[in-house]
C-alpha positions as CSV (number, residue, x, y, z in Angstrom):
1,M,48.9,145.7,184.8
2,E,49.3,141.3,186.0
3,E,47.7,139.8,183.1
4,V,50.8,142.2,180.7
5,R,52.8,140.9,182.8
6,S,51.3,137.5,182.9
7,A,50.7,136.7,179.4
8,E,54.5,138.1,179.6
9,N,55.5,135.9,181.6
10,D,53.1,132.5,179.5
11,Y,54.1,133.8,175.9
12,D,58.2,133.2,177.5
13,D,57.6,129.6,178.3
14,L,55.8,129.0,175.6
15,I,58.8,129.9,173.3
16,S,62.0,128.8,175.9
17,G,60.1,125.6,175.4
18,Q,60.1,125.5,171.9
19,L,63.5,127.3,171.1
20,S,64.9,124.5,173.4
21,D,62.7,121.9,171.3
22,V,64.2,123.2,168.0
23,H,67.6,123.1,168.4
24,R,68.1,120.5,170.8
25,V,71.7,118.8,169.6
26,D,73.1,114.8,170.9
27,L,76.2,116.0,171.0
28,H,77.1,112.4,170.3
29,F,75.7,112.4,166.8
30,V,77.7,114.7,167.3
31,V,81.1,113.7,167.4
32,D,79.7,111.2,165.3
33,N,79.5,113.0,161.9
34,V,83.2,114.5,162.8
35,V,85.2,111.9,163.7
36,G,83.8,109.7,160.6
37,F,84.6,112.9,157.8
38,F,87.6,113.0,159.2
39,H,87.9,109.5,158.1
40,N,86.5,109.6,155.1
41,I,89.5,111.3,154.3
42,A,92.2,110.6,152.0
43,W,95.5,112.1,154.1
44,K,97.8,110.4,152.5
45,E,97.4,111.8,148.9
46,P,100.4,113.8,147.3
47,W,98.1,116.9,146.5
48,M,96.2,116.6,150.4
49,I,100.2,116.7,151.6
50,A,101.8,119.3,149.4
51,L,98.3,121.5,151.1
52,M,98.4,120.8,153.9
53,S,102.8,121.9,153.8
54,F,102.5,124.8,152.4
55,H,99.4,125.9,154.8
56,I,102.0,125.4,157.1
57,M,105.0,127.1,156.0
58,F,103.1,130.1,155.2
59,L,101.7,130.5,158.7
60,L,105.5,129.7,159.9
61,I,106.4,132.5,157.6
62,A,103.6,134.6,159.0
63,I,105.0,133.3,162.4
64,R,108.7,134.7,162.1
65,S,107.6,137.7,159.7
66,K,105.4,139.0,162.3
67,R,107.2,142.1,163.0
68,D,108.3,143.4,159.4
69,I,105.2,145.1,157.7
70,M,106.6,144.5,154.1
71,S,107.1,141.3,153.9
72,L,103.7,140.5,155.8
73,L,102.5,143.0,153.5
74,C,104.6,140.4,150.3
75,L,102.9,137.4,152.4
76,C,98.9,138.8,152.0
77,L,99.8,139.8,148.2
78,V,101.0,136.1,147.9
79,A,98.6,134.6,149.2
80,F,96.1,136.4,147.2
81,F,97.4,135.7,143.8
82,C,98.2,132.6,144.9
83,V,94.3,131.6,145.2
84,F,93.0,134.5,142.6
């Protein structure tokens, strides 16, 4: 029984060491990539401004009509037909 526990512990140590090495991510590298992505987007283009305005307007309408189920249903259908 002791041999089985020893083997289990050895296996756990081996796997935990491999996983920590494989999944180790440099946070500075991730932040640089995200910031670089946002800097590469042309936020001043008219279609981007229209898209952001549409999403903000849609969110405000959804928040304002949160108690009326029919208006939320209509809003959901409008969103569905806008996508498809």
